[in-house]
BAVO-571968 format. One line per field, with one value per residue (C-alpha): residue number from 1; residue in three letters; x negated, y, z. Coordinates in steps of 0.1 Angstrom, whole numbers. Each point is the difference from the previous one (the first is absolute). Example, Ala and Ser with C-alpha at 12.3 -4.5 7.8 and 13.67 -1.06 7.14 Angstrom:
k [1  2] $
r [ALA  SER] $
px [-123  -14] $
py [-45  34] $
pz [78  -7] $
END
This chain:
k [1  2  3  4  5  6  7  8  9  10  11  12  13  14  15  16  17  18  19  20  21  22  23  24  25  26  27  28  29  30  31  32  33  34  35  36  37  38  39  40  41  42  43  44  45  46  47  48  49  50  51  52  53  54  55  56  57  58  59  60  61  62  63  64  65  66  67  68  69  70  71  72  73  74  75  76  77  78  79  80  81  82  83  84  85  86  87  88  89  90  91  92  93  94  95  96  97  98  99  100  101  102  103  104  105  106  107  108  109  110  111  112  113  114  115  116  117  118  119  120  121  122  123  124  125  126  127  128  129  130  131  132  133  134  135  136  137  138  139  140  141  142  143  144  145  146  147  148  149  150  151  152  153  154  155  156  157  158  159  160  161  162  163  164  165  166  167  168  169  170  171  172  173  174  175  176  177  178  179  180  181  182  183  184  185  186  187  188  189  190  191  192  193  194  195  196  197  198  199  200  201  202  203  204  205  206  207  208  209  210  211  212  213  214  215  216  217  218  219  220  221  222  223  224  225  226  227  228  229  230  231  232  233  234  235  236  237  238  239  240  241  242  243  244  245  246  247  248  249  250  251  252  253  254  255  256  257  258  259  260  261  262  263  264  265  266  267  268  269  270  271  272  273  274  275  276  277  278  279  280  281  282  283  284  285  286  287  288  289  290  291  292  293] $
r [MET  ALA  LYS  LEU  ARG  ASN  GLY  ARG  GLN  GLN  ARG  ASP  GLY  GLU  VAL  TRP  LYS  THR  LEU  LYS  SER  SER  GLU  THR  ASP  ARG  SER  ARG  VAL  ALA  GLY  ILE  PRO  ARG  THR  PRO  GLN  SER  GLU  SER  PRO  SER  TYR  ARG  LEU  ALA  TYR  LEU  ASP  ASP  ASP  PHE  LEU  CYS  ARG  GLU  GLU  LEU  ARG  PRO  VAL  ARG  LEU  GLN  LEU  GLU  LEU  LEU  LYS  THR  GLU  MET  ILE  LEU  THR  GLU  ARG  GLY  ILE  LYS  SER  THR  ILE  VAL  MET  PHE  GLY  GLY  ALA  ARG  ILE  PRO  ALA  PRO  GLY  ALA  SER  ALA  TRP  ALA  ALA  ARG  ASN  GLU  THR  GLN  LYS  ALA  ASN  LEU  GLU  ALA  ALA  SER  ILE  TYR  TYR  GLU  GLU  ALA  ARG  LYS  PHE  ALA  ARG  LEU  CYS  GLY  GLU  HIS  ALA  ALA  LEU  HIS  ASN  HIS  GLN  GLU  TYR  VAL  VAL  VAL  THR  GLY  GLY  GLY  PRO  GLY  VAL  MET  GLU  ALA  GLY  ASN  ARG  GLY  ALA  ALA  GLU  VAL  GLY  ALA  PRO  THR  ILE  GLY  LEU  ASN  ILE  VAL  LEU  PRO  HIS  GLU  GLN  ALA  PRO  ASN  ALA  TYR  VAL  THR  PRO  GLU  LEU  SER  PHE  ASN  PHE  HIS  TYR  PHE  ALA  ILE  ARG  LYS  MET  HIS  PHE  LEU  MET  ARG  ALA  LYS  ALA  ILE  ALA  ILE  PHE  PRO  GLY  GLY  PHE  GLY  THR  LEU  ASP  GLU  PHE  PHE  GLU  ALA  VAL  THR  LEU  ILE  GLN  THR  LYS  ARG  MET  GLU  PRO  ILE  PRO  LEU  ILE  LEU  PHE  ALA  GLU  LYS  PHE  TRP  ARG  LYS  ILE  VAL  ASN  PHE  GLU  ALA  LEU  ALA  GLU  PHE  GLY  THR  ILE  ALA  PRO  GLU  ASP  LEU  ASN  LEU  LEU  HIS  PHE  VAL  GLU  THR  ALA  ASP  GLU  ALA  TRP  LYS  ILE  ILE  ALA  GLU  ARG  TYR  GLU  HIS  THR  HIS  ASP  VAL  VAL  VAL  LYS] $
px [374  -21  -32  11  7  -33  -17  17  -11  -35  0  15  -28  -26  17  -1  -37  -7  14  -25  6  5  -35  -15  16  -11  -36  3  16  -29  -24  18  -20  12  17  28  24  -12  -1  36  25  22  -27  -2  14  34  -8  -33  16  8  15  24  9  7  25  35  14  -22  15  19  -32  -18  28  -4  -37  2  25  -20  -35  8  24  -26  -28  22  12  -35  -10  29  18  36  13  -9  8  5  -11  13  -10  -14  -34  -5  2  -35  -17  -1  -26  -3  10  33  -16  34  14  9  8  -3  34  -9  -33  16  26  -24  -26  28  11  -35  14  18  -33  -11  32  -2  -35  11  30  -23  -23  29  10  -36  -3  32  -12  -30  23  13  -34  6  28  28  6  -27  0  7  -1  -2  -37  -5  -9  21  23  -10  -36  10  18  -28  -25  18  3  -36  -12  12  -15  33  2  21  17  0  24  -14  14  -15  9  -14  -12  -2  -4  -34  2  -10  -31  19  19  -14  -19  14  35  -2  23  8  33  13  37  17  27  -24  -19  33  7  -33  7  32  -4  -18  12  10  4  -4  -15  7  -19  5  -7  10  19  -19  8  36  2  -15  23  32  -9  -5  31  21  -11  8  34  10  -12  -26  -26  1  6  -33  -9  -2  -19  -2  -27  7  37  1  -17  24  32  -11  -5  28  34  8  31  14  -2  20  25  5  5  -28  -15  17  -3  -17  -27  -15  -8  -26  -23  -22  -16  -32  -28  -28  -17  11  37  -3  -17  27  26  -19  -7  37  10  -24  -1  -37  -13  -35  -5  -26  -9  -16  -34] $
py [806  -17  9  36  2  -16  24  30  -13  -3  36  13  -17  16  34  -4  -10  34  18  8  -15  18  -13  19  32  -6  -1  30  21  -10  16  33  31  13  33  18  -13  -37  0  13  -27  8  -13  -35  -29  -7  -37  10  27  -14  33  -1  -37  5  28  -6  3  -29  -25  -18  -5  -13  -25  -12  -3  -21  -23  -3  -5  -31  -14  3  -16  -30  -5  1  -26  -22  -2  -11  -7  6  -12  31  -1  27  2  20  16  -3  -38  -13  -31  -28  7  37  28  18  33  18  -10  29  -21  -35  -10  10  -17  -32  2  8  -26  -26  11  -9  -34  17  15  -36  -11  29  -11  -36  11  22  -30  -20  28  3  -37  1  31  -20  -24  29  16  25  17  -13  1  26  12  37  19  35  -3  9  -19  -25  -22  17  -9  -36  -2  13  -21  -33  3  12  -31  -22  22  17  37  21  33  28  29  25  34  32  2  17  -34  -37  10  -15  -31  -32  -19  -29  20  -7  33  5  -7  25  29  32  19  34  -8  -28  -3  -9  -24  -18  -4  -17  -23  -12  2  -34  -16  -37  -1  23  -13  24  -3  18  37  36  28  -6  -37  7  26  -24  -29  20  16  -34  -16  30  -3  -37  5  27  -21  27  -28  -37  -21  -14  -17  24  -20  13  -14  -1  -5  10  33  9  -10  20  33  -4  -15  -12  -19  32  18  -27  -2  37  0  22  -29  -30  -33  -15  26  -19  -27  23  -6  -30  -4  -20  -5  -15  4  -34  8  32  -16  -27  27  14  -34  -10  34  -4  -39  -5  -35  7  -7  22  -7  26  -12] $
pz [-97  27  -20  -3  37  9  -23  16  34  -11  -14  32  19  -22  6  37  -2  -15  30  27  34  33  10  -29  12  35  -10  -22  28  23  -25  -5  13  33  -5  19  -27  1  38  3  13  -29  -24  15  -20  15  8  17  21  35  12  -30  4  37  -5  12  -36  -11  25  -28  -19  31  7  -36  3  32  -17  -32  14  21  -26  -28  21  11  -36  -13  26  -12  34  -6  35  36  35  22  36  24  37  28  -2  37  3  7  -12  26  26  -10  24  -6  -9  -3  34  22  31  14  -13  -36  3  10  -27  -28  10  2  -35  -13  -9  -29  -12  -4  -16  -24  -9  -6  -20  -22  -5  -13  -24  -12  -7  -20  -18  -11  -17  -21  -9  29  -20  22  38  5  36  5  33  12  0  37  32  20  -20  -32  6  8  -34  -21  21  -4  -38  -3  19  -28  -27  -10  -9  23  -4  26  -3  25  8  14  37  30  13  -11  -36  -10  -22  17  -12  -16  -27  -35  -6  -36  14  29  -6  20  0  11  -7  21  -27  -28  23  9  -37  -6  29  -15  -38  -3  33  0  37  30  33  29  33  33  -5  8  -18  -33  -1  9  -28  -25  11  -1  -34  -15  15  -10  -36  -1  18  -25  -29  -11  -1  -5  31  13  32  30  26  36  22  37  3  37  -7  -28  18  30  -19  -26  8  -35  11  16  -33  -17  29  0  -38  -11  -19  -15  18  -31  2  28  -25  -15  30  7  34  4  25  -22  -33  -12  7  -19  -30  -1  -5  -29  -15  1  -15  -30  -1  3  -7  15  37  15  37  23  11] $
END
């Protein structure tokens, strides 16, 4: 029976080899004489027709393509798990100017927050060193691919020779990938929903640094999925406890009754990279001790 099945699979493979690839058609189309018929938009191969693919009716197909492309590349690369890093694009590196500040108060706040750029960088280095112990298939750092905390995450991992993922998105500003993302793991998205799925599908932990609306959106999306048991519980680590408690009164939500008191246990507050990694190590029972240099 096994021999018959293997024989059938071999014959099926031979059949598929006889079918011409899309690349063959692409080259053939390029050589077709230019006539009113061949130049008509209706004559274009559907998968080469940008106008067709961008039609409103094709939105479900575009959603599927954005899901599949990144998933296939990460799978081919052998990446099994990630450490997600969320945080503000506007937080500068220590000593750098706060380019996004609109007034002196913002300038002072953002420059003071540069300590979290450095902690993000250190934390990513820890992740990268642990990823090396797993052939860079586990604990791979993934960020939104932009500046600020995202840059710090990709930078820290890259400094210890670890590959890093960047999930960029098309925006009016702040959308260019930072220089520390591994080029073949640099992705770009149109749909926020699909991008969020890729952030969480392989996540072993999520580290969340001070940020704006985007960071808040990503944080609440993740905590809601865990709270409602739509994803496995993983460490949710919030850097800068003073910042988070000032902008979100978590205890007030529990006191009012809109969340359960035990939901507060989903959150871990830390100030340093070492504290954050200790939470991950305890969760996954690591025996290796990696120290930030």
